[in-house]
N, C-alpha and C positions, 0 to 999 in steps of 0.2 A: 504494500500500500504506500502511496505517496501523497503528499499534500501539494496541491497546485497553487496555494496561496490565495484562493478566492473564497473568502468567508468560511474558512475552515472545512471545506468539503473535501473528503478523501475519496479517491477513486482507485480501483484495482485495475492494474494493467494486465491485459490478457493478450496472448499470442496464439494465433491459429496456424498450425503446421499442416501442409498438404503434401501427401506422398505423390511425387510426379513420376515415379518409376513405371507405373502401369498405365499412365495416361498417354493416349495417342490422339493426334489431331489431324484433320484433313482440311485443306484450304480450297474453297471453291471460288471460281471467278464467273460472274454473270455480267454479260454486256447488257446495258439498259439505255433507253432513251427517256427523255423527260416526260413523254406522254404515256409510257407504259411501265414506268419504274415500279410503282406500287403493286401492280398486278403480277409482274415478273417475280418480284421478291416474295410476295405472298405465296404464289404457286410453288416456288422453289423451296421455301421454308417448310411448307406442308408435306413435301416429299421426303424430307430428311428423317433418318432413323435416330441419329445421335442428338446430343445437346448442343445448341448454338451458344458459342462462347462470345463471339463478337461479329458485328457487321461493320465493315469499313468501306466508306465510299472513296473513290479515286476521282479527284478533281482535275480536270484538264483545262488549261487556259485556251480561250478562243481568240482568234485574231481580229475579231470585230471590236471596234472601239465604241463604247457607249458614252453618254454624257458624263458619267462618273468614272470612267476608266475601263480597263480591260475586264471583260466578263469571264466567268468560268462555268463549266458544266460538269456533271457527273457522267463519265463515259462507261465505267464499270464498277461493280461492287464486289469486294472480297468478303466471303463468309467463312469464319473459322468454326469448325465442328469438332466436338469432342466425341470420338468414336470409341466404343468399348470392345 
């Protein structure tokens, strides 16, 4: 236990350990467009057997200049799956 100095409140510090030896991951790449992104992602996630760990969008700069500067769009999504 330690005292954090705030009005005498004591907190117990806990640590969670995870065994990474038996964990295996698979990374999937899905090409998407702005008009079909939600449907594509939803269909793909519903087909997975494992647990989804992360969904990572990849932003690509476009060469079109807007009033506020260079725009970007999502061209593909990476999905990290924990397989057993």
